C-alpha positions as CSV (number, residue, x, y, z in Angstrom):
1,M,-7.2,-7.4,-14.7
2,F,-6.6,-3.7,-13.9
3,A,-8.8,-0.8,-12.9
4,I,-8.3,2.9,-12.8
5,I,-9.9,4.3,-9.7
6,E,-10.4,7.9,-8.6
7,D,-10.0,8.8,-4.9
8,G,-9.3,12.1,-3.4
9,G,-8.9,13.9,-6.7
10,R,-6.2,11.4,-7.8
11,Q,-6.3,8.5,-10.2
12,Y,-4.7,5.1,-9.4
13,R,-4.1,2.2,-11.7
14,V,-4.5,-1.0,-9.5
15,Q,-4.6,-4.7,-9.9
16,A,-5.8,-7.3,-7.4
17,G,-3.2,-7.8,-4.7
18,D,-1.6,-4.3,-5.2
19,K,-0.8,-2.1,-2.2
20,V,-1.7,1.6,-2.7
21,H,-1.0,4.7,-0.7
22,I,-4.1,6.8,-0.6
23,D,-4.9,10.1,1.2
24,Y,-5.0,9.8,5.0
25,R,-8.4,8.9,6.5
26,A,-8.6,9.3,10.2
27,E,-11.7,7.1,10.6
28,L,-10.0,3.9,9.2
29,R,-8.2,1.3,11.3
30,D,-6.1,-1.7,10.3
31,G,-8.2,-4.5,8.8
32,D,-11.2,-2.2,7.8
33,A,-12.9,-2.9,4.5
34,L,-13.0,-0.1,1.9
35,R,-14.9,0.1,-1.4
36,F,-14.0,2.3,-4.3
37,E,-17.0,2.9,-6.6
38,R,-15.5,5.6,-8.8
39,I,-14.0,3.4,-11.5
40,L,-12.9,5.3,-14.6
41,A,-11.6,2.4,-16.7
42,A,-11.0,-1.4,-16.4
43,G,-9.8,-4.2,-18.5
44,T,-7.3,-6.9,-19.3
45,E,-4.5,-7.2,-21.8
46,A,-6.9,-8.0,-24.6
47,T,-10.0,-5.9,-23.8
48,A,-10.9,-2.8,-21.9
49,T,-13.9,-0.8,-20.8
50,I,-13.8,3.0,-20.5
51,G,-16.4,4.8,-18.4
52,Q,-18.3,7.9,-19.6
53,P,-17.2,9.2,-17.1
54,L,-17.6,6.2,-14.7
55,I,-18.3,2.5,-15.2
56,S,-21.7,1.9,-13.5
57,G,-21.8,-1.1,-11.2
58,A,-18.0,-1.5,-11.0
59,V,-16.4,-1.8,-7.6
60,V,-12.9,-2.2,-6.2
61,E,-12.7,-3.7,-2.7
62,A,-9.7,-3.1,-0.5
63,T,-8.6,-3.6,3.1
64,V,-6.5,-1.3,5.2
65,V,-3.0,-2.6,5.8
66,D,-1.7,0.3,7.7
67,D,-3.9,3.2,8.9
68,E,-1.2,5.8,9.1
69,V,2.0,5.8,7.0
70,R,4.3,8.7,7.2
71,A,6.1,9.8,4.0
72,R,9.6,11.1,4.2
73,K,10.0,14.7,5.4
74,L,10.1,17.4,2.9
75,E,12.5,20.2,3.8
76,I,11.5,23.7,2.9
77,G,14.2,26.4,3.1
78,K,13.7,30.1,2.2
79,F,16.7,32.4,1.8
80,R,17.1,36.0,0.7
81,R,20.6,36.8,-0.3
82,R,22.4,39.7,1.4
83,K,19.6,40.3,3.8
84,G,20.4,37.9,6.6
85,H,17.0,36.2,6.2
86,I,16.9,32.5,6.5
87,R,13.7,30.4,7.2
88,H,13.5,26.7,7.5
89,N,10.4,24.5,7.7
90,G,9.4,20.9,7.0
91,H,6.3,18.8,6.3
92,I,5.6,15.1,6.7
93,Q,2.5,13.9,4.7
94,R,0.4,11.1,6.1
95,H,-1.1,8.3,4.0
96,T,-3.3,5.2,4.4
97,L,-1.9,2.0,2.9
98,V,-4.6,-0.3,1.4
99,R,-4.4,-3.7,-0.3
100,V,-6.7,-4.3,-3.3
101,M,-8.6,-7.5,-2.6
102,A,-11.1,-7.7,-5.5
103,I,-12.0,-6.0,-8.7
104,E,-15.6,-6.4,-9.9
105,V,-16.6,-4.9,-13.3
106,P,-19.8,-5.8,-15.2
107,G,-18.9,-7.8,-18.3
108,F,-15.7,-9.2,-16.7
109,E,-15.4,-12.0,-14.2
110,K,-14.6,-10.9,-10.6
111,V,-10.8,-11.0,-9.9
112,L,-9.7,-11.8,-6.3
113,A,-6.3,-11.1,-4.9
114,P,-4.1,-14.1,-4.5
115,V,-4.0,-15.4,-0.9
116,A,-0.6,-16.3,0.4
117,P,-0.5,-19.4,2.6
118,P,0.1,-18.8,6.3
119,A,3.8,-18.7,7.0
120,A,5.0,-21.9,8.8
121,P,7.1,-21.3,11.9
122,A,10.8,-21.7,11.4
123,P,12.2,-25.1,12.6
124,E,14.1,-24.9,15.8
125,A,17.7,-25.8,15.7
126,P,18.6,-28.9,17.8
127,A,20.1,-28.0,21.1
128,S,23.8,-28.8,21.0
129,E,25.8,-29.8,23.9
130,A,27.9,-27.2,25.7
131,P,31.2,-26.7,24.0
132,A,34.2,-28.4,25.6
133,A,36.7,-26.3,27.4
134,D,39.3,-24.9,25.1
135,A,42.5,-26.9,25.3
136,T,44.7,-23.9,24.9
137,A,43.1,-22.0,27.7
138,A,43.8,-24.9,30.2
139,V,47.6,-24.7,29.7
């Protein structure tokens, strides 16, 4: 199931389990829950519901994975030919990374994100004996 949500003047197409970069929110910390209630459309491969303009009662639940993600730096250079005028500036945009945990839309069954099993620790290699002295070095 997918949903088209609106947040910060932008629209995002999300599915359960997706990670989405949204506008930076200073009040959020890692692990915080977040609810998106402005759902514009939702559906499956076979059917869809389109809001007019929103779907009432629809909710997308997400959790914060990383509270501050920095995008790559945008380099801004201004140059006026034959005037000796050069100006250089840059900007790094901050985002918040969230993971969509559940999509709940009236008329559809609630879809939860798949939960990965906890990673098992790597097996330790058996301790080998100390290597024998190199025969060529002893000569």
